[in-house]
N, C-alpha and C positions, 0 to 999 in steps of 0.2 A: 545530473540526473534526476529526474522526479521521479519519487516514492509515494504514491496515491493507497491510501487505505480507505476503506468506504465501510464506514460504521452503524449503529442504531441504538439508543438507546439504553435499550434495556439487552445489550449482548454481552452478555459474560465472556466469551471469546474476544470478543472488541478490546478488552482494557488487557489482555493476553498480547494479544496482534500490537498493542500499542506501544507496551513495554518494550517487546523483539524488535522493532522496527526503531524505535526511539536510541536504540543502545546498537544499530546500525549503522545508523543516520551517523550518531556523535564520532564512529570510528570510520565514516569515508565524508569529509569533510566538503566533496565533489555533492554528495546528494541531501535533498530538499524534502520533508515529509507534509504530503499534505493531508488530513485527514478530511473526509466528506460525509457529515452526517446521510443519509440516504433519506430521511425524509424532511429534513431540509432542504436538500440540492435534489430534489428528484429529476430536474432535467439532465442534470452532471450524469447521475448514477444512472440513468435512461439511455444516455447517450454511450456509456462507459462499457453499455451489457452488464451490470452488476444487477446479479437475481440475487444474492443471500452474503449474509456480513457474518464476520469481518471477507472481504475479498481485497486483495494486494495487487498492484499493478506497477512494473516499475517500468517508465520512459526515457529515452534518451535525451537531452537536455531538446532536442527539435521536436519530441514530442511523439516516435514513434515508439509502442508497445514492446517490450522485448519480453517480460514476463508477465504472467496472471496464474492468481492461486487464489483457491478459497481458503479460509482456518488458520488457524493461530503455524506461522512460518516459525522453524527453528531461527536461532542466530547465523549456524553456516549458511541457510540454506538463503537467508533474506542476504548476507555479502555475495552468495556467489550469483542473485539474480541481480544484484546493485553491479556485481562486475561485466555484464553481458551488458548493461547499459554503456560501460566505458568508463 
């Protein structure tokens, strides 16, 4: 599964989201965290429909989106979303 974190350089909540997701990925070895800077990769952010940061997407290994949220997730929320990706 892939956990995508869309961030921007001056986003304070992005740092908190990064910490929560890093811990979630540590607890779920099958997960991989990918951080995308929306300014550096406007194409990927646009294709994903990201309009604010932080935005978190969780995808299955095949790439299907199973969860999307803006803001800082809690660890239980992140783990539950990752559970949907199997």
